[in-house]
N, C-alpha and C positions, 0 to 999 in steps of 0.2 A: 247800937252801932259799936260804941266802945267795947262793950262785952264781947262782940264777935271778933274785933280786932285783937282783943286780948287772948282769946281761945285760939285763933289761927295764926297769930303773930304776924299779921299783914294789915296794912292799912286799906281801908275800904273807902274808896271815892264814890261819891254820888254821881250818876250820870249828869253830865251836863244837858241843859235843855237843847233840843234839836230843832233847828229851824224847819218851816214848813217846806222850804225848798230843798233841803237836805233829805227830809222824808220822802218827798216826791221823787227825787233822784234815785235814791235807793230802791224805792218801789219800782222805777222804771227799770233800774238794772236787774232786779229779780225777774221782772216781766220779760225783758229781752233775753235774759238767760234761759227763762223757760221756754220762749218761743225758739231760740236757737236750738235748744235740745229737742224740741218738737220736730223743727225743720230736719235736723240730722236723722231723727227717727223716720220720718217720711222719706227722706232721701235713701236711707238703707232698704225701706220697703220697696222704693222704686227699683233700686239695683237688683233686689232679689226678684221682683216681677220681671225685669229685663232678663235676668238669667232664665227664669222659667219660660218666658216667651222664646228665647233662643233655643232651648231645649225642645220645645214644642215645634219650632220652625224645623229643626233637625229631624225629628221624628216625622213630620209631614214630608220633608224631602225623601226620607227612607220609604214611607209608605207609598209616595209617588213612584218611586223607582220600582217598588215591589208590583205595584198595580201595572205599571208599563210593562214589566217582565211577564206578569200573568196574561196582560191582553196579547202580547206577542207569542206566548205559548198557545193561547187559545186560537189565535190566528193561524198558527202553523197546524194545530190539530185540525181545525176545519178544512185547510187546504189538504192535508193528508187524508181525511175522510172523503173529501170531494174526489180526490185523485183515486182512492180506493173505490169508490162508487163507480167512476168512469171505467177504471180497469175491470171491475166486475161485469158492467155492462158489455164492454168489448168482448170480454171472454164468453159471455152469454150470446152475443151475436156470432162469435167465431163458432161456438158450439152448435147453435142452430144452422149455420152454414154447413158445418162437418155433418150434422144429421141429415140435411137435405141432400148433400152430396151421397151419402151412404144410401139413402132412400132411392135416389135416382139411379145410383148404380145397381141396386137391387132389382129395381123394376126393370132396368135394362137387361139385367142377367135372366131374370124370369121370363121377360118378354122374349128375349132371344131363345131361351130354352123351351117355353110353351108355345109362343106364338110366331115366333118366326124364323 
């Protein structure tokens, strides 16, 4: 020891004996510090997960709005298709009626011309 004191020009003290209570307290402090660090780490992970969930919720709201808009567009398309089919059917009926009128007019004309 004295040799080291001479080399480093410092007095070296031997550690005082530490009581068992002090050792236990220091060990508990270390464990508490480690647990606190773990709690903080887990808390930060939870906050990150909360942010991710919030982002997912927003994405879901956007998707829900997009789906609602698509449903609305599909409904409008179906209504327009149905209306177009009704219009087509009405035009066909009108065309058939017009053909019948032309046929009856032709028959009336030929009947008058040849028959009557």
